[in-house]
Each structure stands twice: as structure tokens, then as C-alpha cells.
C-alpha positions as CSV (number, residue, x, y, z in Angstrom):
1,X,232.5,-172.7,-64.6
2,X,232.4,-171.4,-61.0
3,X,229.1,-171.6,-59.2
4,X,228.6,-168.8,-56.6
5,X,225.8,-167.1,-54.8
6,X,226.0,-164.1,-52.5
7,X,225.0,-164.9,-48.9
8,X,221.4,-164.0,-48.0
9,X,220.1,-164.5,-51.5
10,X,218.0,-167.5,-52.7
11,X,218.4,-171.0,-51.3
12,X,221.8,-170.7,-49.7
13,X,221.4,-173.9,-47.8
14,X,221.7,-175.8,-51.1
15,X,225.2,-174.5,-52.0
16,X,226.9,-177.7,-51.0
17,X,224.5,-179.9,-52.9
18,X,224.8,-177.7,-56.0
19,X,228.6,-177.9,-55.8
20,X,228.4,-181.7,-55.3
21,X,226.3,-182.1,-58.5
22,X,228.7,-179.8,-60.4
23,X,231.8,-181.8,-59.3
24,X,230.0,-185.1,-60.2
25,X,229.1,-183.9,-63.7
26,X,232.3,-181.9,-64.4
27,X,234.9,-184.0,-62.6
28,X,233.3,-187.4,-62.3
29,X,233.4,-187.4,-58.5
30,X,230.8,-189.7,-56.8
31,X,227.8,-188.1,-55.2
32,X,227.0,-188.6,-51.5
33,X,223.4,-187.4,-52.1
34,X,222.0,-190.1,-54.4
35,X,218.5,-191.3,-55.1
36,X,218.4,-193.4,-52.0
37,X,219.3,-190.3,-49.9
38,X,216.6,-188.3,-51.7
39,X,213.9,-191.0,-51.0
40,X,214.9,-191.2,-47.3
41,X,214.7,-187.4,-47.1
42,X,211.2,-187.5,-48.7
43,X,210.1,-190.2,-46.3
44,X,211.1,-188.0,-43.3
45,X,209.3,-185.0,-44.8
46,X,206.2,-187.1,-45.3
47,X,206.4,-188.5,-41.8
48,X,206.6,-185.0,-40.3
49,X,203.5,-183.9,-42.2
50,X,201.6,-187.1,-41.4
51,X,202.6,-186.9,-37.7
52,X,201.3,-183.3,-37.5
53,X,198.0,-184.4,-39.2
54,X,197.4,-187.4,-37.0
55,X,199.0,-185.9,-33.8
56,X,201.0,-189.1,-33.2
57,X,204.4,-190.6,-34.0
58,X,205.0,-192.2,-37.4
59,X,207.1,-195.3,-37.7
60,X,209.7,-195.5,-40.5
61,X,210.2,-198.5,-42.8
62,X,213.6,-200.2,-42.8
């Protein structure tokens, strides 16, 4: 089942992540973007919002 999307429509920036999920489910290939990656991404997004609210730098946890 090919996954395609015409350029300029929808969330084009997620093409690679969608294909990665497809390959993992369909072909058993390991995923680079796992739960740890998702949590790190969420932490960065939270820090950006919190930094804007406080108008100061936000330190990250290890």
C-alpha cells in the first residue's frame, strides 16, 4: 500500500515519519523516532513555550 501526498497539501513535513511508521508495521524495520524521541521533542516544545512566557532560558533535564 503506497503512501503518497501531493506537495503543498496537508502536513508535508511528516512524510518521512509516516513512511517510517509504515515500514516498521509492514516490513518490521526498527523505528528511529520512538517514544524517547517523542518525549524529548515534547520537552523542547514545552521549553520554548515556557521560555517565551517567563522571558528567560529554560534548562533541560538529562
